[in-house]
C-alpha positions in Angstrom: 205.6 -130.9 -223.0 209.2 -130.0 -224.3 209.6 -126.3 -224.1 209.6 -124.7 -227.6 212.2 -121.8 -228.6 210.6 -119.0 -229.8 213.0 -116.5 -230.7 213.2 -115.7 -234.1 214.7 -113.9 -236.0 212.1 -111.8 -237.5 211.9 -110.1 -233.7 215.2 -108.3 -233.6 213.5 -105.6 -234.9 211.8 -105.3 -231.0 215.5 -105.0 -230.1 215.4 -101.6 -231.0 212.8 -100.5 -228.3 214.8 -101.7 -225.6 216.6 -98.0 -224.2 219.5 -97.3 -222.8 219.7 -97.9 -219.1 222.4 -95.8 -218.1 225.4 -94.6 -219.9 227.5 -97.2 -221.7 230.8 -98.1 -220.7 233.5 -98.4 -223.3 235.1 -101.7 -223.1 235.2 -104.9 -225.1 236.0 -108.3 -224.5 235.1 -111.9 -224.7 231.4 -110.3 -225.2 231.5 -107.3 -224.0 229.5 -104.6 -225.8 230.0 -106.6 -228.8 227.2 -106.1 -230.9 225.8 -102.3 -231.7 222.1 -102.5 -230.4 223.8 -104.8 -227.0 225.9 -101.9 -226.5 223.8 -99.4 -225.5 221.9 -102.2 -223.0 224.6 -103.1 -221.1 222.1 -104.4 -217.9 221.2 -107.0 -220.5 224.7 -107.8 -222.6 226.3 -111.0 -221.3 229.9 -110.6 -221.2 231.7 -114.6 -220.6 229.8 -117.5 -219.7 232.1 -120.7 -217.6 230.9 -124.4 -217.0 233.6 -126.5 -215.0 233.4 -129.4 -213.0 233.7 -128.1 -209.4 237.6 -128.7 -208.1 236.5 -128.7 -204.3 233.6 -131.4 -205.3 233.8 -133.1 -208.2 230.5 -134.6 -208.0 229.2 -131.2 -209.4 229.5 -128.9 -212.2 229.8 -125.0 -211.5 228.0 -122.9 -214.2 228.8 -119.3 -214.2 227.3 -116.4 -216.0 228.6 -112.3 -215.9 226.7 -109.9 -217.5 226.9 -106.1 -217.2 230.4 -105.3 -218.7 233.3 -102.9 -217.8 232.0 -101.6 -214.0 233.9 -98.8 -212.2 234.4 -99.9 -208.8 233.5 -96.3 -207.9 230.6 -96.3 -210.2 228.4 -94.0 -207.1 225.8 -93.1 -206.5 223.5 -95.8 -209.0 226.2 -98.2 -208.7 226.0 -101.3 -210.9 223.6 -104.0 -210.2 221.2 -106.7 -212.4 218.6 -104.8 -214.1 214.7 -105.3 -213.5 212.5 -106.4 -216.1 215.2 -108.5 -217.7 215.2 -112.4 -217.7 218.6 -113.6 -217.4 218.4 -117.3 -218.1 220.9 -120.2 -218.3 220.1 -122.8 -220.7 221.2 -126.4 -220.6 221.1 -129.3 -223.6 221.7 -132.8 -222.6 220.4 -135.3 -225.3 221.4 -135.6 -228.7 217.7 -136.8 -229.3 215.9 -133.5 -228.9 216.0 -130.1 -230.2 216.1 -127.3 -228.0 216.9 -127.2 -224.4 216.6 -129.7 -221.4 216.9 -127.1 -218.6 216.6 -123.5 -217.9 217.0 -121.3 -215.1 215.6 -118.1 -215.2 216.7 -115.2 -212.8 214.7 -112.1 -212.5 215.8 -109.2 -210.0 213.9 -106.7 -208.0 215.5 -103.4 -206.3 214.1 -101.5 -202.9 214.6 -98.2 -201.7 215.1 -98.6 -198.3 216.0 -95.0 -197.3 214.4 -92.3 -200.1 216.0 -89.3 -197.6 219.7 -89.7 -198.7 222.1 -89.3 -201.8 223.9 -92.6 -200.1 223.8 -95.9 -201.4 224.3 -97.1 -197.5 223.4 -95.6 -194.3 222.9 -96.5 -190.8 222.2 -100.0 -192.1 219.6 -99.7 -194.9 220.3 -99.7 -198.6 219.4 -98.0 -201.4 218.7 -100.2 -204.8 218.5 -103.1 -202.2 218.3 -105.6 -204.9 216.8 -109.5 -204.5 216.0 -112.4 -206.7 213.9 -115.1 -207.7 215.3 -118.0 -209.8 212.9 -120.7 -211.9 213.6 -123.9 -213.3 212.0 -125.9 -216.6 213.3 -128.8 -217.8 211.8 -131.5 -220.0 208.6 -132.8 -218.8 207.7 -129.9 -216.9 205.0 -127.8 -217.9 205.5 -124.4 -216.3 208.8 -122.9 -214.5 209.0 -123.9 -210.6 209.9 -121.0 -208.3 213.4 -122.9 -206.7 214.4 -119.8 -204.6 212.4 -116.7 -203.5 213.9 -113.3 -202.5 217.3 -114.8 -203.0 220.0 -112.1 -201.4 222.6 -110.1 -203.4 224.9 -108.3 -201.9 225.2 -104.6 -201.8 228.3 -103.4 -204.1 231.7 -103.3 -202.5 231.4 -99.0 -202.0 234.3 -99.0 -199.4 235.1 -100.1 -195.9 233.5 -97.2 -194.0 229.8 -98.1 -196.3 230.4 -102.1 -195.6 232.2 -102.6 -192.3 231.5 -99.3 -190.6 229.3 -98.8 -187.6 227.7 -95.6 -190.2 227.3 -98.2 -192.6 226.1 -102.2 -192.7 228.6 -103.2 -190.0 229.9 -106.5 -191.7 233.2 -107.9 -190.6 234.0 -107.7 -194.3 232.9 -107.7 -197.7 233.6 -111.7 -198.0 231.6 -112.5 -195.2 228.5 -110.6 -196.9 229.0 -112.7 -200.2 229.1 -116.4 -198.0 225.8 -115.3 -196.6 224.3 -114.5 -199.9 225.4 -117.9 -201.4 221.6 -120.1 -201.4 220.5 -123.5 -201.6 218.0 -124.0 -204.0 214.8 -126.5 -203.4 216.3 -128.4 -205.9 219.5 -128.6 -204.0 221.4 -125.8 -206.4 223.9 -123.7 -204.7 223.6 -120.8 -205.9 225.2 -116.9 -206.0 224.4 -113.7 -207.4 226.6 -110.8 -206.8 229.1 -108.4 -208.1 232.8 -109.9 -208.6 236.3 -108.8 -210.0 236.1 -109.5 -214.1 237.9 -113.1 -214.5 238.6 -112.4 -217.9 241.7 -110.6 -218.9 243.1 -109.4 -222.8 245.0 -106.3 -223.6 241.8 -104.8 -225.5 243.7 -102.1 -226.7 245.9 -104.5 -228.4 244.0 -106.4 -229.8 241.8 -104.0 -231.4 244.9 -101.8 -232.8 244.7 -104.1 -236.0 245.8 -107.2 -233.8 248.9 -105.8 -232.2 249.0 -108.1 -229.1 251.5 -108.7 -228.3 252.2 -105.0 -228.6 254.8 -104.0 -231.2 254.6 -100.6 -231.2 256.9 -99.8 -228.2 253.9 -99.8 -225.5 253.5 -102.4 -222.7 250.8 -104.8 -223.2 247.9 -103.8 -220.4 245.1 -106.0 -219.2 241.8 -103.9 -220.5 239.9 -105.2 -217.4 242.1 -104.6 -214.8 239.9 -103.9 -211.6 236.7 -103.8 -213.2 234.1 -105.5 -211.9 230.8 -107.6 -213.4 227.6 -108.8 -212.4 227.7 -112.7 -211.6 225.4 -115.4 -211.5 227.0 -118.5 -210.0 225.0 -122.2 -210.0 226.8 -125.6 -208.6 224.4 -128.4 -209.4 225.0 -132.0 -209.1 226.3 -134.1 -212.3 223.1 -136.2 -211.7 221.0 -133.5 -212.4 222.5 -132.7 -215.5 223.1 -136.1 -216.8 220.3 -137.3 -219.6 219.5 -140.1 -217.5 220.2 -138.6 -214.2 223.0 -140.7 -213.3 226.2 -139.6 -210.9 229.2 -140.0 -212.3 230.5 -142.6 -211.1 228.3 -144.6 -213.6 230.0 -143.1 -216.2 231.7 -146.3 -218.7 234.6 -144.2 -219.1 236.3 -140.2 -218.3 234.9 -139.9 -222.3 231.5 -141.5 -221.8 229.6 -139.6 -224.6 226.2 -139.9 -222.0 227.8 -137.6 -219.9 228.2 -134.3 -222.6 225.9 -131.0 -221.8 226.0 -128.2 -224.3 225.9 -124.7 -222.1 224.7 -121.1 -223.0 223.1 -118.0 -221.7 220.8 -115.3 -222.5 219.2 -111.9 -221.5 215.3 -111.3 -222.9 213.4 -108.1 -222.4 209.7 -106.9 -223.3 208.6 -105.2 -226.7 207.8 -102.2 -225.4 209.0 -99.7 -222.8 206.9 -96.8 -221.8 208.3 -93.8 -219.9 205.9 -91.7 -217.9 205.4 -88.2 -217.4 206.2 -88.8 -213.5 209.6 -90.7 -214.2 208.3 -93.9 -214.2 208.4 -96.5 -216.6 206.2 -99.7 -217.5 207.1 -103.1 -219.8 204.8 -104.3 -222.3 204.6 -107.3 -224.3 206.1 -110.6 -225.5 209.8 -111.1 -223.8 212.5 -110.6 -226.7 216.0 -112.1 -226.9 218.9 -108.9 -226.8 222.0 -110.9 -225.7 223.3 -114.9 -225.8 226.8 -116.5 -225.3 228.1 -119.7 -225.3 231.2 -120.1 -226.8 233.6 -117.5 -225.9 234.4 -114.5 -228.6 232.2 -115.9 -231.2 230.4 -113.2 -231.7 232.7 -110.7 -230.5 235.7 -111.8 -233.4 234.0 -114.4 -235.8 230.3 -112.8 -236.7 230.9 -109.6 -239.2 229.5 -106.4 -237.5 226.5 -106.4 -239.9 225.2 -109.9 -238.5 226.2 -109.1 -234.6 222.4 -107.8 -234.0 220.9 -110.9 -235.5 223.2 -113.3 -233.9 221.9 -112.1 -230.6 218.5 -112.7 -231.6 218.7 -115.9 -232.4 219.0 -119.1 -230.2 222.1 -122.0 -230.9 219.3 -123.8 -232.5 219.1 -121.5 -235.0 222.6 -121.2 -236.1 222.9 -123.2 -239.3 219.4 -123.1 -240.5 219.5 -122.1 -244.2 218.6 -118.0 -243.8 221.1 -117.3 -240.9 224.1 -119.9 -242.3 226.5 -118.2 -239.6 228.3 -121.7 -240.1 229.9 -119.9 -243.1 232.4 -117.7 -240.7 233.9 -120.5 -239.0 234.5 -122.2 -242.8 237.0 -119.6 -243.7 237.9 -117.1 -240.6 238.7 -113.5 -241.3 241.3 -114.0 -238.4 243.2 -116.6 -240.4 243.8 -114.1 -243.0 246.0 -112.6 -240.7 248.1 -115.9 -240.4 248.6 -116.3 -243.8 251.6 -114.7 -245.6 249.9 -115.6 -248.6 247.2 -112.7 -247.9 247.5 -110.4 -244.6 250.2 -112.0 -242.5 252.8 -109.4 -243.5 250.7 -106.4 -242.2 249.9 -107.5 -238.7 253.5 -108.6 -237.2 252.4 -109.3 -233.6 250.7 -112.7 -234.9 253.9 -113.7 -237.1 254.6 -116.8 -235.1 251.0 -118.2 -236.0 250.7 -119.6 -239.3 247.9 -122.1 -240.7 249.4 -124.9 -242.4 249.1 -124.5 -246.6 251.0 -127.8 -247.1 250.2 -130.1 -244.3 252.2 -133.3 -244.8 252.7 -132.3 -248.5 249.1 -132.6 -250.0 246.5 -130.4 -247.2 246.0 -126.7 -247.2 243.9 -124.9 -244.8 244.6 -121.6 -245.8 241.2 -119.6 -246.6 241.4 -120.8 -250.2 242.2 -123.8 -250.1 240.2 -127.4 -249.6 241.1 -128.8 -246.3 240.4 -132.6 -246.0 237.5 -132.0 -248.5 239.2 -134.0 -251.6 239.3 -136.9 -248.9 235.2 -136.4 -249.0 233.4 -140.1 -249.6 237.1 -141.9 -250.3 238.1 -145.2 -248.7 240.9 -143.4 -246.9 237.9 -141.9 -244.4 236.1 -145.2 -244.1 235.6 -145.8 -240.5 236.1 -142.4 -239.4 234.1 -139.6 -238.0 234.3 -137.9 -241.8 233.1 -140.8 -243.8 229.6 -139.5 -245.5 227.6 -142.2 -243.1 228.9 -140.6 -240.0 229.3 -136.8 -240.1 231.2 -136.2 -243.0 228.4 -134.0 -244.8 228.9 -131.8 -241.8 232.8 -132.3 -241.3 234.2 -131.9 -245.1 232.4 -129.6 -247.3 233.8 -127.5 -250.4 235.6 -124.6 -250.1 235.6 -124.4 -246.4 239.2 -125.7 -245.1 238.1 -125.4 -241.0 234.5 -127.6 -241.2 236.8 -130.2 -240.4 238.2 -128.1 -237.1 236.8 -124.6 -236.1 233.4 -125.4 -237.2 232.8 -128.4 -234.6 235.1 -127.1 -231.9 232.4 -124.4 -232.0 229.0 -125.9 -233.2 229.0 -129.6 -232.4 231.8 -130.6 -230.2 234.5 -133.2 -230.5 233.8 -136.6 -230.7 236.1 -139.6 -230.1 236.3 -140.5 -233.0 239.4 -140.7 -236.0 240.7 -138.4 -236.6 240.5 -136.7 -233.8 242.8 -138.2 -231.3 246.2 -137.6 -230.9 249.1 -138.8 -233.1 250.3 -140.5 -230.3 250.1 -143.6 -231.6 249.2 -143.0 -235.6 252.8 -144.1 -236.9 252.4 -140.7 -239.4 248.7 -141.5 -240.7 246.5 -138.7 -239.1 243.2 -140.7 -240.2 244.5 -143.7 -237.7 243.5 -144.0 -234.2 245.4 -142.3 -231.5 244.8 -141.4 -228.1 241.7 -140.3 -227.3 241.6 -137.2 -225.1 238.7 -135.0 -226.2 234.5 -136.2 -226.2 232.2 -133.3 -225.8 230.1 -134.3 -229.0 226.8 -132.9 -229.1 225.7 -132.9 -232.6 222.5 -130.6 -232.1 224.1 -127.4 -233.9 224.9 -123.9 -232.6 227.4 -122.2 -230.5 227.5 -123.5 -226.8 230.0 -124.1 -224.2 230.2 -128.1 -224.7 231.5 -130.1 -221.4 232.2 -133.8 -220.7 231.5 -133.9 -217.3 232.5 -137.3 -216.6 236.2 -135.9 -217.4 238.1 -135.9 -214.1 239.2 -132.7 -212.9 242.8 -131.0 -212.6 243.6 -130.0 -209.6 244.6 -126.6 -209.2 247.9 -127.2 -207.5 248.9 -130.0 -210.0 252.3 -128.9 -211.1 250.8 -129.6 -214.8 247.7 -127.3 -214.1 247.4 -124.6 -217.2 246.0 -121.9 -218.3 246.2 -123.6 -222.1 243.7 -125.9 -221.1 243.2 -128.7 -223.7 245.9 -127.1 -225.7 248.1 -128.2 -223.0 246.8 -131.8 -222.5 247.8 -132.1 -226.1 250.9 -131.1 -225.7 251.4 -133.9 -222.5 249.7 -136.3 -224.1 252.0 -136.1 -227.3 255.7 -135.6 -225.3 255.1 -136.8 -222.0 257.1 -140.1 -221.3 253.8 -140.6 -218.6 251.0 -140.3 -221.5 252.8 -140.9 -224.9 253.9 -144.4 -224.3 250.7 -145.6 -225.6 247.6 -144.8 -227.5 245.0 -145.9 -224.5 242.7 -143.2 -223.0 244.1 -141.9 -219.6 243.3 -139.1 -217.4 245.6 -136.3 -218.8 246.2 -133.2 -217.1 243.8 -130.6 -218.2 241.8 -132.6 -220.3 238.8 -130.5 -218.2 240.2 -127.2 -219.8 238.9 -125.2 -222.6 237.0 -125.7 -225.1 236.1 -128.8 -223.2 233.7 -126.4 -221.1 235.5 -123.1 -219.7 237.5 -122.8 -216.7 237.8 -119.2 -215.0 241.9 -119.3 -215.5 241.8 -120.9 -218.9 243.3 -118.3 -221.4 240.8 -118.7 -223.8 242.1 -115.4 -225.8 245.1 -117.5 -226.2 244.0 -120.9 -227.2 241.5 -119.2 -229.5 244.4 -118.1 -231.7 246.1 -120.8 -231.4 243.2 -122.8 -232.8 242.7 -120.5 -235.8 246.3 -120.9 -236.4 246.2 -125.1 -237.2 247.0 -126.0 -233.3 244.2 -128.7 -233.2 245.4 -130.0 -236.7 248.9 -130.4 -236.0 248.0 -132.2 -232.3 245.9 -135.0 -234.2 249.1 -135.1 -237.2 248.3 -132.8 -239.5 251.4 -131.2 -238.8 253.1 -127.6 -240.0 254.2 -126.5 -243.2 258.2 -127.3 -241.5 257.7 -130.9 -240.8 260.2 -132.8 -242.4 259.4 -136.5 -241.7 261.2 -136.9 -238.4 260.3 -134.9 -235.2 256.4 -133.0 -235.4 258.1 -130.6 -232.8 259.3 -128.4 -235.9 260.2 -124.4 -235.0 256.5 -123.2 -236.7 254.8 -126.0 -233.9 257.3 -124.2 -231.4 256.3 -121.1 -232.3 252.5 -121.3 -231.6 253.0 -123.1 -228.5 255.1 -120.3 -226.9 252.8 -117.4 -228.7 251.6 -114.9 -226.2 249.3 -112.1 -226.3 251.0 -110.1 -223.9 248.3 -110.7 -221.0 248.1 -114.0 -219.9 246.9 -113.8 -216.1 243.4 -112.1 -214.7 245.0 -109.2 -212.6 243.9 -111.1 -209.0 244.0 -114.7 -207.5 240.6 -116.5 -207.9 238.7 -117.8 -204.5 239.2 -121.5 -203.9 235.5 -122.2 -203.4 232.5 -121.5 -204.7 231.5 -119.2 -206.0 235.2 -119.3 -207.4 234.7 -115.9 -208.6 237.1 -112.8 -206.4 235.3 -110.4 -204.2 234.8 -107.3 -206.6 237.0 -104.4 -206.5 235.9 -101.6 -203.9 235.2 -98.1 -204.8 238.1 -96.8 -202.6 240.3 -98.7 -205.0 243.2 -96.8 -207.2 243.9 -99.3 -210.2 247.2 -97.9 -211.9 247.1 -98.0 -215.6 250.3 -100.4 -216.0 250.4 -103.7 -215.9 252.9 -103.7 -212.8 250.3 -105.6 -210.3 249.1 -108.0 -212.9 253.0 -108.9 -213.5 253.7 -109.1 -209.7 250.8 -111.5 -210.0 252.2 -114.0 -211.9 254.3 -117.2 -210.7 256.6 -116.3 -213.7 256.9 -113.2 -216.4 254.6 -114.9 -219.3 255.9 -111.5 -221.6 259.2 -112.1 -221.4 260.2 -114.8 -224.7 261.6 -118.3 -224.9 264.2 -119.5 -226.6 263.8 -122.0 -229.3 266.5 -124.2 -227.9 265.0 -123.8 -224.3 261.3 -124.4 -226.0 262.6 -127.4 -228.2 264.2 -129.0 -224.6 261.1 -129.2 -222.8 258.4 -129.9 -225.2 260.9 -133.0 -226.2 261.2 -133.8 -222.8 257.4 -133.8 -222.2 257.5 -130.8 -220.4 256.2 -127.7 -222.8 257.4 -124.4 -222.0 257.9 -123.6 -218.6 255.3 -120.4 -219.2 252.3 -123.0 -220.2 251.8 -123.6 -216.8 250.4 -120.8 -214.9 249.4 -121.6 -211.3 247.7 -118.8 -209.1 249.5 -116.7 -206.3 249.1 -118.0 -202.7 249.4 -114.1 -201.6 248.8 -111.2 -203.7 249.4 -108.1 -202.8 249.1 -104.4 -204.0 249.4 -100.8 -202.5 247.6 -97.3 -203.2 249.0 -94.6 -203.2 252.3 -95.4 -204.3 254.7 -92.9 -203.6 252.5 -93.3 -200.4 251.2 -89.7 -198.9 249.0 -89.8 -195.8 246.4 -92.5 -195.8 248.1 -95.9 -197.8 245.4 -98.8 -198.7 247.2 -102.3 -199.1 244.8 -104.8 -201.0 246.0 -108.6 -200.4 244.4 -111.7 -201.7 244.6 -115.0 -200.0 244.4 -118.5 -202.0 243.4 -120.5 -198.9 242.9 -120.8 -195.7 246.1 -119.3 -193.3 248.0 -117.5 -190.6 249.1 -114.4 -193.0 251.5 -111.7 -191.3 251.9 -108.3 -193.1 255.2 -106.5 -192.4 256.6 -103.1 -193.4 260.5 -103.2 -193.6 262.9 -100.7 -194.1 266.2 -100.9 -196.3 268.4 -102.4 -193.2 265.4 -105.4 -193.3 264.4 -103.5 -189.6 260.6 -103.8 -188.6 258.9 -100.5 -189.4 255.2 -101.7 -188.4 253.4 -105.1 -188.5 249.8 -104.1 -190.2 248.2 -108.0 -190.2 248.6 -110.8 -187.8 245.7 -113.2 -187.9 243.8 -116.2 -189.3 242.5 -115.5 -192.9 239.8 -117.6 -195.1 240.3 -117.5 -198.6 239.5 -113.6 -200.1 240.4 -110.5 -200.6 241.4 -107.8 -197.8 242.2 -104.7 -197.7 244.0 -102.4 -194.5 244.7 -98.9 -194.5 247.4 -97.5 -192.8 248.7 -93.5 -191.9 252.0 -93.0 -193.7 252.2 -89.2 -192.8 255.0 -90.5 -189.7 257.1 -92.2 -192.3 260.4 -90.7 -193.0 260.5 -90.7 -197.0 262.8 -93.4 -198.6 262.3 -96.8 -199.9 260.3 -99.4 -197.9 259.3 -103.0 -198.0 256.1 -104.7 -197.4 256.4 -108.3 -197.0 253.3 -110.7 -196.9 254.0 -113.7 -195.0 252.0 -117.0 -194.9 252.3 -119.5 -192.2 255.9 -118.4 -191.0 257.2 -118.0 -195.1 257.9 -115.0 -196.9 255.4 -115.3 -200.1 255.5 -111.7 -201.7 257.1 -108.3 -201.2 256.5 -105.4 -202.9 258.5 -102.1 -202.7 256.7 -98.7 -201.2 258.2 -95.2 -201.7 257.7 -92.5 -199.3 258.7 -88.9 -200.9 
């Protein structure tokens, strides 16, 4: 019996019964506090969703769902955790011929107080609010949910070294050992982790919500609004053969764009309809379950759905998105963001977005501004015969009157994009955007609705590939159009980053930047609907270069990612002092993405098939930070390591003399801290260097007053 979706519009009123679980945080990002009601219920708030083919085991898919936004590492004594009486669910659709989910993973959490005599969260090996979970799985044909993990371990919050490693605490070797011991294999083979992690999302929240001031134009520096904050993570690693609709391994795919390997993924949280508060301080929950939060594509509810409809959007499912009552699709046909990228409207009032200008006269015939018709004039004509835009195919979905972005933004968010004309790169089209070109995407699953869609057959781009880029599929398009290794023919090739957003979402992908570029028409340009300054010769025009070299000001996470499951980094500890500026994040980058690139440089790079060097961002092998700085008393050095290595951390004076060796040992990938007493250190300037396998990887300055 196929599972029926029961979260309907009329039940959204029940969300109002959900009470504030703890003081609401004040941050917003990919889907952090994105709607009025869920902002008062952070325990049930989806923040981000990721789905990607594992870089360490390409036969598996990794799905990561994050909840509970803006967690301060020092948030004691009641540290953040998953909530009881909440169903956290990951939903998967793998069959275009069926309506609704094909797989659901349901997580429920329980907490136990092991030592009610103390106000500390951890003391003498016992935990208060010790959290465990049950995982159930349902898929098409099952009558009921089946328990596949019981009493799963959730590591305690990363309170600090005395609580985690000290003899009066847990006595663990380090926090990463707790993460590793919490990774569990389900009875059905999935690898699972639930726990706190560094928030992998990054964005200048202050700038973005200051009327689109990203990068900042007001003289202040762009700052990562999620720097040094944590989230609650659910991570699953599952065989491709489990999720593929016919249970085939990826080796059986007919091509790297095999349509039978496309899955749609979304996540949700639900509460029971009624909560009763007792006089003795306890509470009980009753009634049917009501969905209070959901997430598929990043930034949908955040930056596309208007504020008066956000709570409704959270209460429905992706399968309801396009019905005649909700009509959420209309917000993609003429997106509000496009008004600020169009000089006919409010473009001049938002100077930070000046490089992003939408095609109003592409090829002298097609306009995609909010008052234009896009490709609708071609509907039903011979020009679109044999393409995805014909009425015999998907023309009634993709070509709508007064809906200029129904041809690009709407399918990206609601159906995925098919490997059909015109959705192929301009390579090989000989100037006709409707002709056959070079295939580069097929994640088409036209069930309708906001989901991450991933083609599991697309090869993984290694993280150490020189062409690996946080621009995901945008950079794959750049390579396919300009790199001689790929633009010499229109045949299907494995172009680096075809496995990037919006074909799924990797942890490294800069979704804020990619989506802003998409709203500005970069996908239209990729398929041959060039920007307005195209003069019939090279498509690498100034308008295109402006879009490709645009940066939001924050284009990288504040720390390195793990190189193995669960891939998210260990949470920031409660002892960490995070500065308000962006100095740590800038140091973490392999280059400065805020530094502008000249038109001449970009033009040369793109023409040669190697787009602007700042478009390829790789994770640092070692990342150091130190606090407090200037030093006083005990100083803490936090450092992350990307892979297994022998690492030394050494302090030098300005003459290059070794003052102290703080670390000299082998490390697994992870985040570590070391404390040292600087009281005997003479006033002056010092250098702290990280030396990996004998080679110096990073050096930072320390001041002692």
